[in-house]
C-alpha positions in Angstrom: 0.0 0.0 0.0 2.8 2.4 0.9 4.5 1.7 -2.4 1.3 2.6 -4.3 1.0 5.9 -2.3 4.7 6.7 -3.1 4.1 6.0 -6.8 0.9 8.2 -6.8 2.8 11.0 -5.1 5.7 10.8 -7.5 3.3 10.8 -10.5 1.4 13.8 -9.1 4.6 15.6 -8.5 5.7 14.9 -12.0 2.4 16.2 -13.4 2.6 19.3 -11.2 6.2 19.9 -12.3 5.3 19.6 -15.9 2.3 22.0 -15.4 4.5 24.5 -13.6 7.2 24.3 -16.3 4.6 25.1 -18.9 3.7 28.4 -17.1 7.2 29.5 -16.2 8.5 32.5 -18.2 11.2 31.8 -20.8 14.0 34.3 -20.2 16.4 35.0 -23.0 20.0 36.2 -22.7 20.7 39.8 -21.7 20.7 42.5 -24.3 22.2 46.0 -24.1 20.7 49.1 -25.5 22.8 50.1 -28.5 20.8 53.0 -29.8 17.5 54.9 -29.2 15.6 56.6 -32.0 12.8 59.1 -31.2 10.4 59.6 -34.2 7.7 62.1 -34.8 5.0 61.2 -37.3 2.9 63.9 -38.8 -0.7 63.9 -40.0 -1.6 61.2 -42.6 1.6 59.2 -41.9 1.0 55.5 -41.8 1.9 54.2 -38.3 3.1 50.7 -38.8 4.5 51.3 -42.3 6.6 54.3 -40.9 7.8 52.1 -38.0 8.8 49.4 -40.5 10.7 52.0 -42.6 12.7 53.2 -39.6 13.5 49.6 -38.5 14.8 48.9 -42.0 16.7 52.2 -42.4 18.4 51.9 -39.0 18.9 48.1 -39.4 17.2 47.2 -36.1 17.2 43.4 -35.9 16.3 43.2 -32.2 14.7 45.9 -30.1 11.6 47.4 -28.7 9.0 49.9 -30.1 6.8 52.1 -28.0 4.2 54.6 -29.2 3.6 56.8 -26.2 1.3 59.4 -27.5 -0.6 60.5 -30.6 -3.9 60.2 -32.4 -5.2 58.3 -35.4 -8.0 58.9 -37.9 -8.2 55.4 -39.1 -6.8 52.1 -37.7 -6.8 48.5 -38.6 -6.1 45.9 -35.9 -6.9 42.3 -35.1 -7.8 40.6 -31.9 -8.5 37.0 -30.7 -12.0 35.7 -30.7 -11.6 32.3 -29.1 -9.8 30.5 -26.2 -9.1 27.4 -28.3 -5.5 26.2 -28.7 -5.4 27.5 -32.2 -6.1 31.2 -32.3 -9.0 32.7 -34.2 -8.7 36.3 -35.1 -11.1 39.0 -36.2 -9.9 42.1 -38.1 -11.4 45.5 -37.6 -10.9 48.9 -39.2 -12.2 51.9 -37.3 -12.5 55.5 -38.7 -12.8 58.6 -36.6 -10.7 60.6 -34.1 -9.1 58.2 -31.6 -6.3 58.8 -29.1 -3.4 56.4 -28.9 -3.3 55.4 -25.2 -0.4 53.1 -25.7 1.3 50.8 -28.3 4.4 48.7 -28.1 6.1 45.5 -28.7 9.3 43.5 -29.3 11.2 43.7 -32.5 12.7 40.2 -33.3 14.7 39.5 -36.5 13.7 42.9 -37.9 9.9 42.3 -37.5 7.9 44.2 -34.9 5.0 42.6 -33.0 3.0 45.6 -31.8 -0.3 45.9 -29.9 -2.2 49.1 -29.7 -4.8 50.6 -27.4 -7.1 53.4 -28.7 -9.7 55.4 -26.9 -12.8 57.4 -27.8 -15.6 58.9 -25.6 -17.2 55.4 -25.8 -14.2 53.6 -24.2 -10.9 51.9 -25.0 -10.2 49.1 -27.4 -7.4 47.6 -29.4 -5.4 44.6 -30.5 -2.5 43.7 -32.8 -1.6 46.7 -35.0 -2.0 46.1 -38.7 -1.0 48.2 -41.8 -3.3 51.1 -42.7 -3.4 52.9 -39.3 -3.2 56.6 -40.3 -2.0 59.4 -37.9 -4.5 62.2 -37.2 -2.5 65.0 -35.6 0.8 63.3 -34.5 2.5 60.1 -33.4 5.4 59.9 -31.1 7.4 56.7 -31.4 10.5 55.4 -29.6 12.6 52.6 -31.2 15.2 50.9 -29.1 18.0 48.9 -30.8 19.5 46.1 -28.8 22.8 44.4 -29.1 23.3 40.9 -27.7 21.8 37.5 -28.4 19.3 37.7 -31.3 15.7 36.6 -31.1 13.3 35.4 -33.8 9.7 34.2 -33.9 8.6 30.7 -34.9 5.1 29.4 -35.1 4.3 26.5 -32.7 2.0 23.6 -33.6 -1.1 25.8 -33.1 0.1 28.6 -35.3 1.1 30.9 -32.5 4.3 32.9 -33.3 6.6 32.6 -30.2 9.9 34.3 -29.4 12.9 32.0 -29.4 16.7 32.5 -29.4 17.9 32.8 -33.0 
């Protein structure tokens, strides 16, 4: 009987250990800030397309992008619509005056993954930034270029694009 209890405890510990490992953060090697670019976008500039241009021009392979203030007159974004293992997305384009509350994300292998939050008098909303988001009055963007171990994104078996060491 004691042997069965010991086996059951070992099995439960193994399961709990596997569950905990699945939820532990994956920490990548340290990176150092190499350069910081502060960018002002004027009326009618395309937000994501402008960010992509600066990333390419400044050869930012790994870094961070932050949009700390601004407004848009039109914006396309997508958001998840399911809790299933395989993500289901809905795409939405909004038109009108919207404040940018925040937008940011990691640049891995030269590709930014940016989420944006917008507001109107009716409330806040947002999701993954897509092309076609047009500045209304201004957009203030900070791009940070890292040096150190490079990161890339790779889709897992469910089509989710995850960071990994390059």
